[in-house]
Each structure stands twice: as structure tokens, then as C-alpha cells.
N, C-alpha and C positions, 0 to 999 in steps of 0.2 A: 504493499501501500503504499502511495507515493504522494507524497501532499505538495505543494510550493518545492518541487525540485527535490526533498529531503525525504526521506523512508523514514514514513513515520509507522509502520506495523507491518510484520510478515507470517508468516507461518511455515512450518519445517517439518518433513515428517517422510516416509516410506509408502512405496506404492506399492502390489501385489509381486512385481518381476525388480526389487532394489538392488541393482549391480553388485558384486564383490569391492572391496575396501582395495586401491590398488596397494600395487605391495609394502613401496616406500611408508605411505600412508602406516598399516599393519603394522609393520616394525615400530614406528614411531611408537603407536598404541602401545604396544605390547613392554617396549621401554619405559613409557609414562606410566603403569599400571606395575613395574616392579619399585618405579624409586617410591614412591608415595607409600607409607607402611599403611597394611590394612586396607588398601583400595579394595583390593580381589574382594577380598570377603564379602567389603561393603555390595558390592555390586553383582556379588551371587547370589547374597541374600535379594536385593533387588531386584534381580532379573527372574529369582526365585517366584516373590509374588507377582510379578509379572506374565509370568507363564504361566502361573497357576489360573493363573483368570482370565486369561485371553481366547476371543472364543473360538470353536473348531474349525468354525470359516476363512476361507481367506478377506481379507482386510487393509483397509490402508490405515497406518500407525502414524498418528500426530504427535509428533516430539517438542515440538515447540510454537508454540502462538504467543505474540506478545504486541501491542499497543502502546503507542506516546502514550505520557500522559494527558496532553493535551486533546486525545482523540477519545481518550477511556467515558467508558459511560452515555455514548452517542451512536455507537450501534456499529463501531469501528471492528468490533472483535467478533461480534455477531456476522458479520459481512467476510472478513477471513473468515472461519471456522463455516458459514456457509458453502462459501465458494472453497473448501480444500473437502466438503460431503460432496459436495457437487460434481467434482471431480472423481471419488469414488465411486457415485451411483452412474454416472458416463465409463467405468471400467469394468468390462460382462465378467472378469473375475470376481472383482470385492464384491464384497455383502452387505458392506458395512465403516466406518470410522472406531476405530480403538484408541484408549489412551490413556494416561496414568498422572495423577497429580497427590501434592501433599500440601495444596492451600487450600481452606474449606472455601475464603470467598471464589476462589476457581471453578471447585466443584459444584458451587451455588449458578454458579454461568456456566457450567455444562449441565446441571439439570433443568435447568430455564429454558438452555435451549435443545431440547430431546435427547440426551444423552441417557441412558441408566446405568446403574451402578451395577457392574458383575462381580464384584469382590472385592477385598481390599485387606489391606497388611498393617503389618509394623514393622520397622525398618530405626533400629535400634533408638526407641520410641516415639518415632513420629508414624501417626498414622499417615497410609499410601492408598491413595481410591485408584480401583483400576473402571471406568466408564467404557460405554460403546452405545453405537449407534446405527443399526439398520440403514444403508443407504436404497 
């Protein structure tokens, strides 16, 4: 989302056929994991929660959605989410959009926009909610 020549909102996620990471980036990621104490264990715990609650059907994964504070509460986030869902709907392989959040305010935003709770977990004492919307 661009306003006055500046990026004011964006989404990032995976479609039904995400490409493999390039070898160089994969190697950097593995080095990063090994350099941060306990990161690997925390990432595994996170992935266990998300994998347990993800749908059994093929879906788009929404990893990030963000809107500049000047546009929050004005429909920009809804427009970005709707666009991401529309891309899922247009993909004959996809059955919906799945994501996770640890932010209670974001969870309410997702509920308001038609996503439903499909599971939750606890990551180091913090809640993690998994939600899904069929498209």
C-alpha cells in the first residue's frame, strides 16, 4: 500500500507453491540459528504450535501484515487482508488463509474480518493464537 510515494502498509506470506530458499540465504539462516542461544528450541516450539493447528487443506500463509499508524483504523488493514484473501480465493489450489498472532488486538481484528480460531498454544508464557479463513 503506497500513499504519497511512501509505503504505508504491506503483507507478506506464502502462496500454495512457495519456492525453496536460495542456498546462500539458507546457509545464513542456519548460521543465525546456531549463533543465538536457545533460538532453535524456541523456533521448534513455535512451529509445533502452528503445525498442530494448521488446516489439513492447502492454504495461503499470511506471515506479516502491517499498516502505518497514520492509516490504522481507516480500513487499510482490512483492504490488505481482503487483497491477500482474494489472491488465495483466485488460486485453485488454495482453500483459505492461515496465520498466527500473539497480539490480542490483532486477534480481534482477524475475528472482525472473518477468520476463526483453529487452535492456540503457549510460547514461553505468552499466548499464540492460530486462525483460519476459508476462501
